[in-house]
N, CA, C and O atoms as a GROMACS GRO file, in nm:
protein
  408
    1MET      N    1   9.349  -2.201 -14.059
    1MET     CA    2   9.208  -2.192 -14.038
    1MET      C    3   9.166  -2.045 -14.039
    1MET      O    4   9.227  -1.963 -13.971
    2GLU      N    5   9.064  -2.013 -14.116
    2GLU     CA    6   9.019  -1.875 -14.126
    2GLU      C    7   8.917  -1.843 -14.018
    2GLU      O    8   8.863  -1.931 -13.951
    3PHE      N    9   8.893  -1.715 -14.004
    3PHE     CA   10   8.800  -1.667 -13.902
    3PHE      C   11   8.662  -1.728 -13.918
    3PHE      O   12   8.604  -1.775 -13.820
    4TRP      N   13   8.609  -1.730 -14.038
    4TRP     CA   14   8.472  -1.780 -14.060
    4TRP      C   15   8.462  -1.931 -14.040
    4TRP      O   16   8.355  -1.983 -14.007
    5ASP      N   17   8.573  -2.002 -14.059
    5ASP     CA   18   8.573  -2.145 -14.028
    5ASP      C   19   8.559  -2.167 -13.877
    5ASP      O   20   8.487  -2.256 -13.832
    6ILE      N   21   8.628  -2.083 -13.801
    6ILE     CA   22   8.618  -2.091 -13.655
    6ILE      C   23   8.477  -2.054 -13.610
    6ILE      O   24   8.422  -2.118 -13.520
    7VAL      N   25   8.420  -1.951 -13.672
    7VAL     CA   26   8.283  -1.910 -13.637
    7VAL      C   27   8.185  -2.024 -13.666
    7VAL      O   28   8.094  -2.048 -13.586
    8LYS      N   29   8.202  -2.092 -13.778
    8LYS     CA   30   8.113  -2.204 -13.812
    8LYS      C   31   8.125  -2.317 -13.710
    8LYS      O   32   8.025  -2.375 -13.669
    9ILE      N   33   8.248  -2.348 -13.670
    9ILE     CA   34   8.270  -2.455 -13.573
    9ILE      C   35   8.208  -2.419 -13.439
    9ILE      O   36   8.143  -2.502 -13.375
   10VAL      N   37   8.227  -2.294 -13.396
   10VAL     CA   38   8.170  -2.249 -13.269
   10VAL      C   39   8.017  -2.252 -13.277
   10VAL      O   40   7.952  -2.290 -13.180
   11ALA      N   41   7.960  -2.212 -13.390
   11ALA     CA   42   7.814  -2.214 -13.406
   11ALA      C   43   7.760  -2.357 -13.401
   11ALA      O   44   7.656  -2.382 -13.340
   12ILE      N   45   7.828  -2.449 -13.465
   12ILE     CA   46   7.785  -2.589 -13.465
   12ILE      C   47   7.795  -2.648 -13.325
   12ILE      O   48   7.702  -2.714 -13.279
   13LEU      N   49   7.907  -2.625 -13.256
   13LEU     CA   50   7.923  -2.675 -13.120
   13LEU      C   51   7.822  -2.612 -13.025
   13LEU      O   52   7.770  -2.678 -12.935
   14GLY      N   53   7.794  -2.483 -13.045
   14GLY     CA   54   7.692  -2.417 -12.963
   14GLY      C   55   7.555  -2.476 -12.984
   14GLY      O   56   7.480  -2.496 -12.888
   15ALA      N   57   7.521  -2.506 -13.109
   15ALA     CA   58   7.390  -2.566 -13.139
   15ALA      C   59   7.380  -2.706 -13.077
   15ALA      O   60   7.276  -2.742 -13.023
   16ILE      N   61   7.487  -2.783 -13.085
   16ILE     CA   62   7.488  -2.917 -13.024
   16ILE      C   63   7.471  -2.906 -12.873
   16ILE      O   64   7.397  -2.983 -12.814
   17PHE      N   65   7.539  -2.811 -12.812
   17PHE     CA   66   7.528  -2.790 -12.668
   17PHE      C   67   7.385  -2.753 -12.629
   17PHE      O   68   7.332  -2.805 -12.531
   18ILE      N   69   7.324  -2.664 -12.705
   18ILE     CA   70   7.187  -2.622 -12.675
   18ILE      C   71   7.091  -2.739 -12.688
   18ILE      O   72   7.002  -2.755 -12.604
   19VAL      N   73   7.108  -2.821 -12.791
   19VAL     CA   74   7.022  -2.938 -12.808
   19VAL      C   75   7.039  -3.035 -12.692
   19VAL      O   76   6.940  -3.089 -12.642
   20LEU      N   77   7.161  -3.058 -12.648
   20LEU     CA   78   7.184  -3.148 -12.535
   20LEU      C   79   7.122  -3.094 -12.406
   20LEU      O   80   7.064  -3.170 -12.328
   21VAL      N   81   7.133  -2.965 -12.384
   21VAL     CA   82   7.071  -2.904 -12.266
   21VAL      C   83   6.920  -2.918 -12.272
   21VAL      O   84   6.856  -2.948 -12.172
   22LEU      N   85   6.861  -2.896 -12.389
   22LEU     CA   86   6.716  -2.910 -12.404
   22LEU      C   87   6.672  -3.053 -12.381
   22LEU      O   88   6.566  -3.077 -12.323
   23ILE      N   89   6.750  -3.149 -12.425
   23ILE     CA   90   6.717  -3.290 -12.400
   23ILE      C   91   6.723  -3.320 -12.251
   23ILE      O   92   6.636  -3.388 -12.197
   24LEU      N   93   6.827  -3.270 -12.184
   24LEU     CA   94   6.837  -3.292 -12.040
   24LEU      C   95   6.725  -3.224 -11.963
   24LEU      O   96   6.680  -3.275 -11.860
   25LEU      N   97   6.680  -3.109 -12.011
   25LEU     CA   98   6.569  -3.041 -11.946
   25LEU      C   99   6.437  -3.114 -11.964
   25LEU      O  100   6.347  -3.102 -11.881
   26ALA      N  101   6.425  -3.189 -12.072
   26ALA     CA  102   6.301  -3.261 -12.100
   26ALA      C  103   6.286  -3.386 -12.014
   26ALA      O  104   6.176  -3.440 -12.003
   27ILE      N  105   6.392  -3.433 -11.954
   27ILE     CA  106   6.386  -3.552 -11.870
   27ILE      C  107   6.321  -3.514 -11.736
   27ILE      O  108   6.369  -3.423 -11.668
   28PRO      N  109   6.213  -3.583 -11.698
   28PRO     CA  110   6.147  -3.552 -11.571
   28PRO      C  111   6.240  -3.579 -11.452
   28PRO      O  112   6.309  -3.681 -11.449
   29GLY      N  113   6.242  -3.488 -11.357
   29GLY     CA  114   6.325  -3.504 -11.238
   29GLY      C  115   6.472  -3.476 -11.261
   29GLY      O  116   6.555  -3.512 -11.178
   30SER      N  117   6.505  -3.413 -11.370
   30SER     CA  118   6.645  -3.384 -11.401
   30SER      C  119   6.701  -3.281 -11.304
   30SER      O  120   6.634  -3.183 -11.272
   31ARG      N  121   6.823  -3.302 -11.259
   31ARG     CA  122   6.888  -3.206 -11.171
   31ARG      C  123   6.915  -3.074 -11.243
   31ARG      O  124   6.919  -2.968 -11.182
   32LEU      N  125   6.934  -3.084 -11.373
   32LEU     CA  126   6.959  -2.963 -11.451
   32LEU      C  127   6.837  -2.872 -11.449
   32LEU      O  128   6.851  -2.749 -11.448
   33ARG      N  129   6.719  -2.930 -11.449
   33ARG     CA  130   6.597  -2.850 -11.444
   33ARG      C  131   6.589  -2.773 -11.313
   33ARG      O  132   6.542  -2.659 -11.310
   34LYS      N  133   6.634  -2.836 -11.205
   34LYS     CA  134   6.631  -2.768 -11.075
   34LYS      C  135   6.727  -2.649 -11.072
   34LYS      O  136   6.697  -2.547 -11.010
   35ALA      N  137   6.839  -2.662 -11.137
   35ALA     CA  138   6.939  -2.555 -11.135
   35ALA      C  139   6.910  -2.445 -11.236
   35ALA      O  140   6.965  -2.336 -11.226
   36PHE      N  141   6.824  -2.473 -11.333
   36PHE     CA  142   6.805  -2.380 -11.442
   36PHE      C  143   6.737  -2.250 -11.401
   36PHE      O  144   6.764  -2.146 -11.460
   37SER      N  145   6.649  -2.254 -11.300
   37SER     CA  146   6.585  -2.129 -11.259
   37SER      C  147   6.689  -2.032 -11.204
   37SER      O  148   6.678  -1.912 -11.226
   38ALA      N  149   6.788  -2.083 -11.134
   38ALA     CA  150   6.895  -1.997 -11.085
   38ALA      C  151   6.981  -1.944 -11.199
   38ALA      O  152   7.025  -1.830 -11.196
   39ILE      N  153   7.003  -2.027 -11.299
   39ILE     CA  154   7.084  -1.984 -11.413
   39ILE      C  155   7.015  -1.872 -11.489
   39ILE      O  156   7.081  -1.778 -11.535
   40TYR      N  157   6.882  -1.880 -11.502
   40TYR     CA  158   6.808  -1.772 -11.568
   40TYR      C  159   6.830  -1.639 -11.496
   40TYR      O  160   6.852  -1.537 -11.560
   41PHE      N  161   6.824  -1.640 -11.363
   41PHE     CA  162   6.841  -1.517 -11.287
   41PHE      C  163   6.984  -1.465 -11.296
   41PHE      O  164   7.006  -1.344 -11.299
   42ILE      N  165   7.081  -1.554 -11.300
   42ILE     CA  166   7.221  -1.512 -11.312
   42ILE      C  167   7.244  -1.446 -11.448
   42ILE      O  168   7.310  -1.342 -11.456
   43VAL      N  169   7.191  -1.508 -11.554
   43VAL     CA  170   7.206  -1.449 -11.688
   43VAL      C  171   7.138  -1.313 -11.694
   43VAL      O  172   7.191  -1.219 -11.753
   44ALA      N  173   7.020  -1.301 -11.634
   44ALA     CA  174   6.948  -1.174 -11.633
   44ALA      C  175   7.029  -1.067 -11.559
   44ALA      O  176   7.035  -0.952 -11.603
   45ALA      N  177   7.090  -1.104 -11.448
   45ALA     CA  178   7.172  -1.009 -11.373
   45ALA      C  179   7.294  -0.965 -11.454
   45ALA      O  180   7.328  -0.847 -11.456
   46LEU      N  181   7.359  -1.060 -11.519
   46LEU     CA  182   7.476  -1.025 -11.601
   46LEU      C  183   7.437  -0.934 -11.717
   46LEU      O  184   7.510  -0.841 -11.750
   47LEU      N  185   7.323  -0.961 -11.779
   47LEU     CA  186   7.277  -0.874 -11.887
   47LEU      C  187   7.240  -0.736 -11.835
   47LEU      O  188   7.261  -0.636 -11.904
   48GLY      N  189   7.184  -0.729 -11.715
   48GLY     CA  190   7.155  -0.599 -11.656
   48GLY      C  191   7.281  -0.518 -11.632
   48GLY      O  192   7.284  -0.397 -11.655
   49VAL      N  193   7.386  -0.585 -11.585
   49VAL     CA  194   7.515  -0.517 -11.566
   49VAL      C  195   7.570  -0.471 -11.701
   49VAL      O  196   7.627  -0.362 -11.711
   50TYR      N  197   7.554  -0.554 -11.804
   50TYR     CA  198   7.602  -0.516 -11.937
   50TYR      C  199   7.530  -0.392 -11.990
   50TYR      O  200   7.592  -0.305 -12.051
   51VAL      N  201   7.400  -0.384 -11.965
   51VAL     CA  202   7.323  -0.270 -12.017
   51VAL      C  203   7.368  -0.140 -11.952
   51VAL      O  204   7.380  -0.039 -12.020
   52VAL      N  205   7.394  -0.141 -11.822
   52VAL     CA  206   7.432  -0.018 -11.755
   52VAL      C  207   7.581   0.012 -11.762
   52VAL      O  208   7.623   0.123 -11.728
   53SER      N  209   7.662  -0.083 -11.805
   53SER     CA  210   7.806  -0.060 -11.812
   53SER      C  211   7.841   0.024 -11.935
   53SER      O  212   7.770   0.020 -12.036
   54PRO      N  213   7.949   0.098 -11.927
   54PRO     CA  214   7.989   0.180 -12.043
   54PRO      C  215   8.058   0.098 -12.153
   54PRO      O  216   8.082   0.150 -12.261
   55ILE      N  217   8.089  -0.028 -12.126
   55ILE     CA  218   8.156  -0.112 -12.224
   55ILE      C  219   8.049  -0.185 -12.306
   55ILE      O  220   7.962  -0.251 -12.250
   56ASP      N  221   8.057  -0.173 -12.437
   56ASP     CA  222   7.959  -0.235 -12.526
   56ASP      C  223   8.030  -0.316 -12.634
   56ASP      O  224   8.146  -0.288 -12.668
   57PHE      N  225   7.960  -0.417 -12.687
   57PHE     CA  226   8.012  -0.489 -12.803
   57PHE      C  227   8.009  -0.399 -12.926
   57PHE      O  228   8.102  -0.396 -13.006
   58ILE      N  229   7.901  -0.326 -12.939
   58ILE     CA  230   7.887  -0.230 -13.048
   58ILE      C  231   7.882  -0.091 -12.984
   58ILE      O  232   7.791  -0.064 -12.907
   59PRO      N  233   7.977  -0.002 -13.013
   59PRO     CA  234   7.979   0.130 -12.949
   59PRO      C  235   7.851   0.208 -12.977
   59PRO      O  236   7.792   0.196 -13.084
   60ASP      N  237   7.810   0.288 -12.878
   60ASP     CA  238   7.687   0.366 -12.892
   60ASP      C  239   7.702   0.480 -12.992
   60ASP      O  240   7.603   0.544 -13.028
   61LEU      N  241   7.822   0.506 -13.038
   61LEU     CA  242   7.843   0.612 -13.137
   61LEU      C  243   7.789   0.574 -13.274
   61LEU      O  244   7.762   0.662 -13.357
   62ILE      N  245   7.774   0.444 -13.300
   62ILE     CA  246   7.719   0.398 -13.428
   62ILE      C  247   7.567   0.411 -13.420
   62ILE      O  248   7.505   0.348 -13.334
   63PRO      N  249   7.506   0.491 -13.508
   63PRO     CA  250   7.361   0.513 -13.500
   63PRO      C  251   7.283   0.382 -13.516
   63PRO      O  252   7.316   0.298 -13.599
   64LEU      N  253   7.180   0.367 -13.435
   64LEU     CA  254   7.088   0.253 -13.430
   64LEU      C  255   7.153   0.124 -13.382
   64LEU      O  256   7.099   0.058 -13.294
   65LEU      N  257   7.266   0.087 -13.437
   65LEU     CA  258   7.330  -0.039 -13.395
   65LEU      C  259   7.382  -0.030 -13.252
   65LEU      O  260   7.378  -0.128 -13.178
   66GLY      N  261   7.431   0.086 -13.215
   66GLY     CA  262   7.486   0.104 -13.081
   66GLY      C  263   7.382   0.087 -12.972
   66GLY      O  264   7.410   0.032 -12.866
   67GLN      N  265   7.261   0.133 -12.999
   67GLN     CA  266   7.154   0.119 -12.900
   67GLN      C  267   7.083  -0.015 -12.912
   67GLN      O  268   7.020  -0.061 -12.817
   68SER      N  269   7.092  -0.078 -13.028
   68SER     CA  270   7.020  -0.203 -13.048
   68SER      C  271   7.077  -0.317 -12.962
   68SER      O  272   7.001  -0.403 -12.918
   69ASP      N  273   7.208  -0.319 -12.938
   69ASP     CA  274   7.261  -0.426 -12.853
   69ASP      C  275   7.215  -0.409 -12.709
   69ASP      O  276   7.191  -0.508 -12.641
   70ASP      N  277   7.203  -0.285 -12.662
   70ASP     CA  278   7.150  -0.262 -12.527
   70ASP      C  279   7.003  -0.300 -12.519
   70ASP      O  280   6.959  -0.360 -12.421
   71ALA      N  281   6.927  -0.266 -12.622
   71ALA     CA  282   6.784  -0.302 -12.624
   71ALA      C  283   6.766  -0.453 -12.628
   71ALA      O  284   6.681  -0.507 -12.557
   72LEU      N  285   6.845  -0.520 -12.709
   72LEU     CA  286   6.836  -0.666 -12.717
   72LEU      C  287   6.874  -0.731 -12.584
   72LEU      O  288   6.810  -0.826 -12.540
   73ALA      N  289   6.978  -0.680 -12.521
   73ALA     CA  290   7.019  -0.733 -12.391
   73ALA      C  291   6.909  -0.712 -12.287
   73ALA      O  292   6.886  -0.798 -12.202
   74SER      N  293   6.841  -0.597 -12.293
   74SER     CA  294   6.732  -0.570 -12.199
   74SER      C  295   6.616  -0.666 -12.220
   74SER      O  296   6.559  -0.718 -12.124
   75VAL      N  297   6.580  -0.690 -12.345
   75VAL     CA  298   6.469  -0.780 -12.376
   75VAL      C  299   6.504  -0.923 -12.331
   75VAL      O  300   6.420  -0.992 -12.273
   76ILE      N  301   6.626  -0.966 -12.358
   76ILE     CA  302   6.667  -1.101 -12.317
   76ILE      C  303   6.670  -1.113 -12.165
   76ILE      O  304   6.635  -1.217 -12.111
   77ALA      N  305   6.713  -1.007 -12.095
   77ALA     CA  306   6.716  -1.009 -11.949
   77ALA      C  307   6.575  -1.023 -11.892
   77ALA      O  308   6.553  -1.102 -11.800
   78VAL      N  309   6.480  -0.948 -11.946
   78VAL     CA  310   6.342  -0.957 -11.898
   78VAL      C  311   6.286  -1.097 -11.928
   78VAL      O  312   6.217  -1.155 -11.844
   79ALA      N  313   6.315  -1.149 -12.046
   79ALA     CA  314   6.267  -1.284 -12.081
   79ALA      C  315   6.327  -1.388 -11.988
   79ALA      O  316   6.259  -1.484 -11.950
   80ASN      N  317   6.453  -1.372 -11.950
   80ASN     CA  318   6.516  -1.467 -11.858
   80ASN      C  319   6.455  -1.460 -11.719
   80ASN      O  320   6.438  -1.562 -11.654
   81VAL      N  321   6.421  -1.340 -11.673
   81VAL     CA  322   6.357  -1.327 -11.542
   81VAL      C  323   6.220  -1.395 -11.544
   81VAL      O  324   6.186  -1.468 -11.451
   82VAL      N  325   6.142  -1.371 -11.648
   82VAL     CA  326   6.010  -1.433 -11.659
   82VAL      C  327   6.023  -1.585 -11.667
   82VAL      O  328   5.950  -1.657 -11.599
   83ALA      N  329   6.115  -1.635 -11.748
   83ALA     CA  330   6.135  -1.779 -11.761
   83ALA      C  331   6.183  -1.840 -11.629
   83ALA      O  332   6.142  -1.950 -11.593
   84GLY      N  333   6.269  -1.769 -11.558
   84GLY     CA  334   6.316  -1.819 -11.429
   84GLY      C  335   6.204  -1.827 -11.327
   84GLY      O  336   6.197  -1.923 -11.250
   85ILE      N  337   6.117  -1.726 -11.326
   85ILE     CA  338   6.004  -1.728 -11.233
   85ILE      C  339   5.909  -1.843 -11.267
   85ILE      O  340   5.864  -1.915 -11.178
   86ILE      N  341   5.879  -1.859 -11.395
   86ILE     CA  342   5.790  -1.967 -11.437
   86ILE      C  343   5.849  -2.103 -11.400
   86ILE      O  344   5.779  -2.189 -11.347
   87LEU      N  345   5.978  -2.122 -11.428
   87LEU     CA  346   6.042  -2.250 -11.397
   87LEU      C  347   6.048  -2.275 -11.246
   87LEU      O  348   6.031  -2.388 -11.201
   88TYR      N  349   6.070  -2.169 -11.170
   88TYR     CA  350   6.074  -2.182 -11.024
   88TYR      C  351   5.939  -2.229 -10.971
   88TYR      O  352   5.933  -2.322 -10.890
   89PHE      N  353   5.831  -2.167 -11.016
   89PHE     CA  354   5.699  -2.205 -10.967
   89PHE      C  355   5.656  -2.342 -11.018
   89PHE      O  356   5.586  -2.414 -10.947
   90LYS      N  357   5.696  -2.379 -11.139
   90LYS     CA  358   5.667  -2.514 -11.188
   90LYS      C  359   5.740  -2.618 -11.104
   90LYS      O  360   5.682  -2.720 -11.066
   91ARG      N  361   5.864  -2.591 -11.074
   91ARG     CA  362   5.942  -2.685 -10.994
   91ARG      C  363   5.886  -2.694 -10.854
   91ARG      O  364   5.879  -2.802 -10.795
   92ARG      N  365   5.845  -2.580 -10.800
   92ARG     CA  366   5.791  -2.577 -10.664
   92ARG      C  367   5.658  -2.652 -10.657
   92ARG      O  368   5.632  -2.721 -10.558
   93SER      N  369   5.574  -2.639 -10.760
   93SER     CA  370   5.444  -2.706 -10.756
   93SER      C  371   5.454  -2.855 -10.784
   93SER      O  372   5.362  -2.931 -10.753
   94SER      N  373   5.566  -2.899 -10.843
   94SER     CA  374   5.579  -3.041 -10.875
   94SER      C  375   5.653  -3.120 -10.767
   94SER      O  376   5.674  -3.240 -10.782
   95GLN      N  377   5.692  -3.055 -10.658
   95GLN     CA  378   5.761  -3.125 -10.550
   95GLN      C  379   5.662  -3.209 -10.472
   95GLN      O  380   5.558  -3.158 -10.431
   96PRO      N  381   5.692  -3.338 -10.451
   96PRO     CA  382   5.596  -3.427 -10.385
   96PRO      C  383   5.567  -3.390 -10.240
   96PRO      O  384   5.454  -3.410 -10.194
   97GLU      N  385   5.664  -3.337 -10.165
   97GLU     CA  386   5.639  -3.307 -10.024
   97GLU      C  387   5.541  -3.192 -10.007
   97GLU      O  388   5.471  -3.185  -9.906
   98LEU      N  389   5.536  -3.101 -10.103
   98LEU     CA  390   5.438  -2.993 -10.096
   98LEU      C  391   5.297  -3.044 -10.126
   98LEU      O  392   5.200  -2.994 -10.070
   99GLN      N  393   5.286  -3.142 -10.214
   99GLN     CA  394   5.156  -3.194 -10.249
   99GLN      C  395   5.096  -3.279 -10.137
   99GLN      O  396   4.974  -3.286 -10.122
  100ASN      N  397   5.183  -3.344 -10.058
  100ASN     CA  398   5.133  -3.428  -9.948
  100ASN      C  399   5.079  -3.345  -9.833
  100ASN      O  400   4.991  -3.391  -9.761
  101LYS      N  401   5.130  -3.223  -9.814
  101LYS     CA  402   5.088  -3.140  -9.703
  101LYS      C  403   4.952  -3.077  -9.727
  101LYS      O  404   4.886  -3.035  -9.631
  102ARG      N  405   4.907  -3.069  -9.851
  102ARG     CA  406   4.780  -3.004  -9.884
  102ARG      C  407   4.663  -3.087  -9.851
  102ARG      O  408   4.549  -3.045  -9.873
   0.00000   0.00000   0.00000
């Protein structure tokens, strides 16, 4: 098996996994939806550690590409924080016990 065959298999399995997660998130009252806001914050924290760490996937010595992985990680981290906050407040506003107290 060659390298690109393995990459194709991993890409296909990753796409299937993402589709399954999206389907589970679409189900109302899913436990996965409740846990996802925490997952967003964990991913954002890990990406923040990656940005400040001296270890990179693409070394910073390569012009433009070296800084682009840090920039991309920063953008994804900010997007994860925003998505986590939005999901947290959506989940909080949809809880029945909070609506009964109002």
